[in-house]
N, C-alpha and C positions, 0 to 999 in steps of 0.2 A: 806643096810646089808651087802653086798659085803667086803670082806676083800682085803688090798693089799696083793700081793703075787710076789713071783719072779717065772717068767714063765721058765725063762732057765737060765743056767750058766755053761761057759765052761771056760777052762784056761784064755782065752782073753775076755769074753764077758757076761754081764749080763744083763736081758731082764726085767724089774718090772713093774707091772700093780699096782700104788698106786691108793687107794680111799681115798679123801678129803673130809670128810664135810664141808661145809659152815663155815667159822671163822677158820679151821681148819691151823695152821701155822706151816713148815717146817724149823727151826732156821738155821741161815746162816753157811754152810758147804761146805766142798771143796770135790771134786771127784780126784782120783789118775790119771784119763785118759781122755779122751773126753766124752762127754755125749749128747745126744740129749734127748729133752724133749718135747713130741707133747699129746697136749691137745685131749684126745678121746671124754669127754662128760662135760659139765658145763663151768664154765669160774675160771679164778687165775690170781694172779701177779705172775710173775718170776722177781727176784730182784738180781740185780750184783751191784757191786761199780759204774758201769758206767751208768746204766739205770733200770728202773722199766718197763716192759711190762707187759700190759694186753692179756692172750691168752683165745681164745675161742676153740669150738672143730674145729680139724683139724689144728691148729696153731703147726707149730715145730717151736724149738728153739736149738741154738747147745752152748753148753761150754767148753772152752778149759782146759785142765788138770791143775786142780789146783784153777782154778777161784771161788773164792767164790761167793755164792749164796743162794737162800733161796724163800720159796714157801709159797703161801696163798690163800686159797679158797676163792672167792668170793662167789659163789654156790657150792652145790655139785657138787665135780667133778671126774674124772677118766683120771689121767695120765699115759702114756706107758713112761719109762724111760729106754734109752739104755744107756749102760755104757762099755767102753772098758777100761778091766783090763791089765794095762802094766804090765811085767815080774815080779814076787814077789809080788803081791797082792791078 
């Protein structure tokens, strides 16, 4: 029953906790800056045009600015996303 929430946001950094129920998919999108995605609980798929990786609790991935990516929860998952916000975003 936990909700996704922005934990903090400053001029250049945003940290979010995403709660993804099993089967939930976040469609392909792009971030304006570098991001890290860390699976805290559960498991999910993280996909880019280059590869699809299965993530489990403790796994951490990095995506470059503008890299298209998507997420899909294989089971209920909690994910910590850290996003660098370039100037003007």
